[in-house]
N, C-alpha and C positions, 0 to 999 in steps of 0.2 A: 504494500500500500504506500509506503514511504517512497519507494522507487518510482511508482507511477505518479505520485504527487510532484516529485522533483522533475520527472520528464515533462509533465504538463506545464510546469513553471518555465522550463527551458524553451518550450515551444512558443513562448511569447504571447502577446495579446490575441485572444480569440474573439472573432466577431460574433456576438450573440445573434442567433437567428430566432426571431419571434416565432412561436408555434402558431401556425395558421388557425383561425377560428374553426373549431370542429375537426381539427386534424386527428387522424388515427392511421397508424401504419397498417400495412396489408396483413400483418400477423398479430394485430392487437389482441392481447389476452391469451395468445397461444403459449402453452408451457412446453419448452423444448429442452431435453437433456442432451448435452454434447459430451460424448465419451471419446476422449482424445488425449493422448499423452504428450503431444507436441504443443509447447506453450505458445509458439507463434500462431499456429492454426487455431488454438483455443481463443487467443486474443482477437483474431480477425473474425471468427464465427460469432463470438459473443457480442462484440461491438456493432457489427453490421446487422445482426438479427435483432438486437435490442433497439436499434434505430428504427426497425420495422414494427416495433411495438411488442415483440415477443418477450416472454419471461424466461431467462436462460439459467440452467444449472450446468455445472461442470463436474466431470469425473475423469480422473487421470488414467484409469485402466478399466478393463472389462469387469473385474470383480467389484470395483467401487460402483460401476454403472449398474450392475445387477442389484447391489445393495440399495442404491439411490432409488431405483424403480420399485423395489419391494417395500420401501419405507415411505414412498411418496404419498402425501395427502394434501390437496387433491392429486390425482394421478397425472403423469406426464401425457401430453397430447401426441408427442412424437419424439423419436430418439435419432440423433445423428451419431452413427457408430463407426469409429475408425476400425481397421481390420488388424493391423499389426501393432500390438501393444505389449508391454511387459506385464507380468503377473497372470493376466488372462486376456487372450486375443478376442477380437470382435466376433468371430464365428462361434467360439465357445460361449461367450456371453449371450449371444442371441439364442443359442439352443437352450440355455438355462432359462432365459426369459420365456421362451415358448413352452418348454417342457416342465420346468420346475415351478415357475410362477404362473403357468397356465394363461399367459397373456397372448392369446392368438391374434387379437385384433390391433394391438399397439403397433402403429407404423414405425418400422425401423429402417432407416436409410443408411446404406453403407457410404461412408465418405472417406475416400482413400486415393492415393496417388496411383494405385493399380487400376488400369482402365481397359484391360484386355477382355475379350469375350469370356475367357476361362474364369477371370476374376468375377465377372457378373454372374456366371453360373454357380461359382462357389458361394457367392453371397445369397443367391436365391435358394440354394440347397440348404444353407444354414438357417433359413427362415426369414431373411431380410426381404423387405418389400420392394426396394428400389436401390439404385446405385448412382452416385454422383462423384465425378473426379475432382481432385485437388490440383491446382487452386480452382475453386468453384466460381461460377458467375452468379452474382447475387439474385438476379431476376430468375435465372433457371432454378436456383435452389428454392426461392419463394414459391414459384409455380409448382414445383414438385411437392413441397410441404402442403400447399393448399389442396392439391389433388389427392394426396395420401390421407389427409385428415378430414377432408370434407368441410374444412373451416371456410367460412365466407367472410371476406374482408368487410369491415364496417362501412356503412354508407358514408361516402365522402373520403374514403381512405385514399391517400396519395401513395405514389411508389415508395417513398421513404421520407423520413424526416430530413430536412436539409442538413447536409454534413457540415460540421464546424469547420471554419476556414481561418487561416491566419489573415492578418490584415492585408497582406499582398494577395491579389487575386489569382496569381499563377506562380508556379514554381520557377524561380530564377534558373536560367540555364547558362552553362559556360560554353564558350566557343569550342572548347575541346572536350565536350561532354562525351562520356564513353558510349560505345555502341551497345545496342540491345543485347548483343551476344554476351556481354559481361554483366550488365545490370540495367534492366529496362524499367527505369523509374516511372516513365509515363504510363506503361501498361499496368504496373502495379497500382498507381494512383487511380487509374480508371476503374480497376476491379474494386477499389476501396471507396468508390463513389465520390472521388475527388476530395476525400477527407485527408488533408495534409497532417492534421494532428495525429490521427491513427497511423498514417504512414511513418511519421517520425518515431512513434512508439514501437511499431513493428520492426523497423530497421534497427533500432537500438537493442531490442530484445534479441534479434537474430545475430547481430554482429558480436555480441558479448561472448557467444559460444564458439565462434569461428576459430580463434587461435588454438583451442584445445582439440579440434577435430582430428588432426593428424596424429598427435600423441595418443589419443584415445583409441583410434583404430589400430595403431601399432601395438598397443597393450593387448587388445583383443586378439589380434593375429598371432602375437608372440605366445599367448596363452592358449592358442587354438580354440578360443571361445567363439565359434562360428555363429551361433544364434545371436550373440550380442553384436558382433561385427555386422551381420546382415541387418539387424534392427537399427543400428546406428546409421547405416547407409540409406535405409528406407526412410528414416525420419528426416535425414538431411535432404534427401531427394524432394520430399514434400515441402519442407519449410523453405528451401532455396527457390522452388518454383513459386511459392506464395509471394516471396519478396521480389521476384523478377530476375533472380540469378539463374537463368535457364541453363547456361553452360555448366555451372556447378551442379545443378540438379541432374543434368544428363550424365555428368561424370560419376555422381553418386549412384545413379541407376546402373551404369556400366559396372561399377565395382560390386553392387548388390548382386547382379546377375553372375558376375565372375565368381564370387564367393559361394553362391548357391550351386553353380555348376560343378565346381571342383573345390570342396572345402579344404583340402590339403594344399596349402600354398607354400612354396619354397621360400626360404628366408630372403633370398635375393629378389624374388618377384614382390614379396611383401614390402621390402624397402622401397622399391620403385613405385608401388601403389601409394604408399604413405607420402612419398616425396611429391607425387603428382597432386594428391589431395591437398597437402599443406600449401603448395604453390598456388593452386586454384583458390583456396580459402583466403590466402594473403591478398591476392588480386581483388577478390570481391570485397574484402574488408576495407581495402584502400578506397575503392569506389564508393562504398557505403559511407565511410567517414567524410569523403568529399561531398556526397549528397547531403549529409546531415549538416555540414557547414552552410549549405545553401538553404536548407529547410529551417535550421535553428538560428535565430538571431544571436549575436554575441552576448553572453551574459553581462548584465550591468551590475556593478557592485552596489550594494545598498548604501543609502546616505550615511549610515553610521560606520561604514567600513573605514579602516585606517588608511590614510593616504600613503604612508610609507611602511615598509615591512619592519615590524617591531620584533627583532630576533629573540629578545628576552622573553616577552610574552608568548611568542610562538613556540619556543622550546618548552615552556611550562605547560602549554595546552597540548603539545605533542606527547609529552610524558603522561599527562592525564589520559589522553586518548589511547596511548600504548598500553597503559595499565588495564583499561577497560577491555581492550582487544585481547590481551593475554588471558583475561578471565572469561572471554566469550560473552561479555556483557552487552546486551542490546542497546544500552544507553550510549554505546560508542557511535551509533548511527546519528544520534542527536549532536553529540560533541563534534563529530566529523563535519556535519552540515554547518555548525556554527563556526568551526575553524576555517572552512572554505570561504564563508561569507566575510569573515573579519580579516583574512590574510590573502588578498587576491594576488600577492606577489610571489606565491610559491612557484618554483620551476615547473614548467608545463609537463615535462616527462615524468616527474614524480607525482604531480597533482593527478594526472590522468590515471596512472597505475594505482595510486592509493584509492581514488574514487571507484575504480573498477573492482578492486579487492574488497572494499567495504560493501559495495552494491551486491557482490556475489557471496557476502558473508564469509569470505576467506580471511578469517581473523588472524591466522598465523602469518600469512603473506602481508597483510596490512600492518601488523606489528613490526615486521622486518623493514618495511618501507618507512615507518615512523622513525625507526632507529637510524636509517640512512639520513633522514632529514635532520634529526637531532644532532648527529655527528657533523653535518654540513654547517649548521648554524651555531655550533659551539666550538668549532675548530679555531 
């Protein structure tokens, strides 16, 4: 919640859109459970469908989805079910909903990056009613939900509540803007209904995980943990497509198929795969950071911020922050936010690394970075 609040603040002034008299979204009042382990796809589905008037619940895997359905009161009107998830996959979850919970009429829509005919057949065999690919088109998904539930849009319903926009009416573009093969921001913005605020949130969520993709895959391949390696590539394939990084999505799909076809991968080939993935992730991360500098206005220090770096006060606050971090105390989030506001003169390379570590709750790494800053300003 704190991270989302900080992201919203960084996105600058939002032009408030007055709700038209009598406005109601096409899904007004519909209760939809999204069963999805991918945080990027959760975020996109929740915000877009809520803008259509739906009431959204989230479950991180099939087991939690089954539990949420069993305990729901009033019941869910529809379920959007991912297929490949940890703990319990979408097929197993659907069978439990049909056979154990005896909910034969609950519409369950498979929502996955797998779009081959065989995937549709597997979804149907498991008891799912329909199938939609990711990244999804909002109008297509809304139409499918209306068809499957029999829900009728309220009288006067509009296609969607107007998307919040930054003060600027269009996303600034650079003369050397990257090609769509690396990062297609325009297509992503179109899928998000022109919502630049949501685009900024989604890009920031996605890019945080990119630096660790290569090392994570290397760990799985080295341990011969093929299911986790495949799941990682499947998740990356879907989330990269959602943010418009189609080349990275295609590469993840290639590796997913390679791992599935021949689980035993020689060490030399595994090294090449990891190197290609790391390189692709680095290129996409660079383009995302560039896009975010155009999406996000430069942060303005508050009026009470110190005009010059006070090294004595800074080191005292860093020691306080470091102590909280070493105890894994959540108060460190508040202290870190105050430190950033009051000391805008911190070196960029350490400020960024410290902010990322705190945002990811990597307290050990954040404490080490505090130590580097303390040594720099007490030397």
